[in-house]
C-alpha angles and dihedrals in degrees: 000000000000092000092046091050093047092049090049092050093049091047092051093047093047096045103045149007107287104180100168144021087251090059089049093049090050091049091051091046089054086057090050093252114135116200136169120238091245092052090047090051089052091048091051089053095044092049091049094236118169136178115250120170090358095301132092117256135176113258108215114212091200125027109264096332108198123227118250118253092253090051096056091041089054092047093050092047094047101044107027116100105172142350132206134173133212117179106301098349124083116198119206124191120207137176115281112291096010102093097097091049091052093044091053091048090050091049089052095052092083090219106165096222093061114091096173147312138239119200133200128173097297105351131078123194113203118196111212132188098246146355089261089051089052092055091045091051093048089052092049091051094046090052087060094054 
């Protein structure tokens, strides 16, 4: 539950203007995650969130530190539900609220066929260089499941 809550908090902070702990609690409640104020305060500290310009942001200790290979593999295995390809677009389905986490993991793989990703709530669109690259990427992802 801790990991799920932390991912939801990071997603909320990165996707909108969270200006108070109350805003954060409401955002979590909308995702069906109940949390006490003291737990939320600890989460904010553990996640290294800070207020800048009146809104919470993530304070990076190292500039754009990339996830290890095992980390992105674990994220893909844990949160990915399905994958499909159509020409040069690969569509990945995730559990609700996990698309941005999966998109970031896919971006960090360094796979040459991936141009970029766009994430919604539970869907990731992956632009690839060619139809052949789409099929190759689908195969790579399926191997991880």
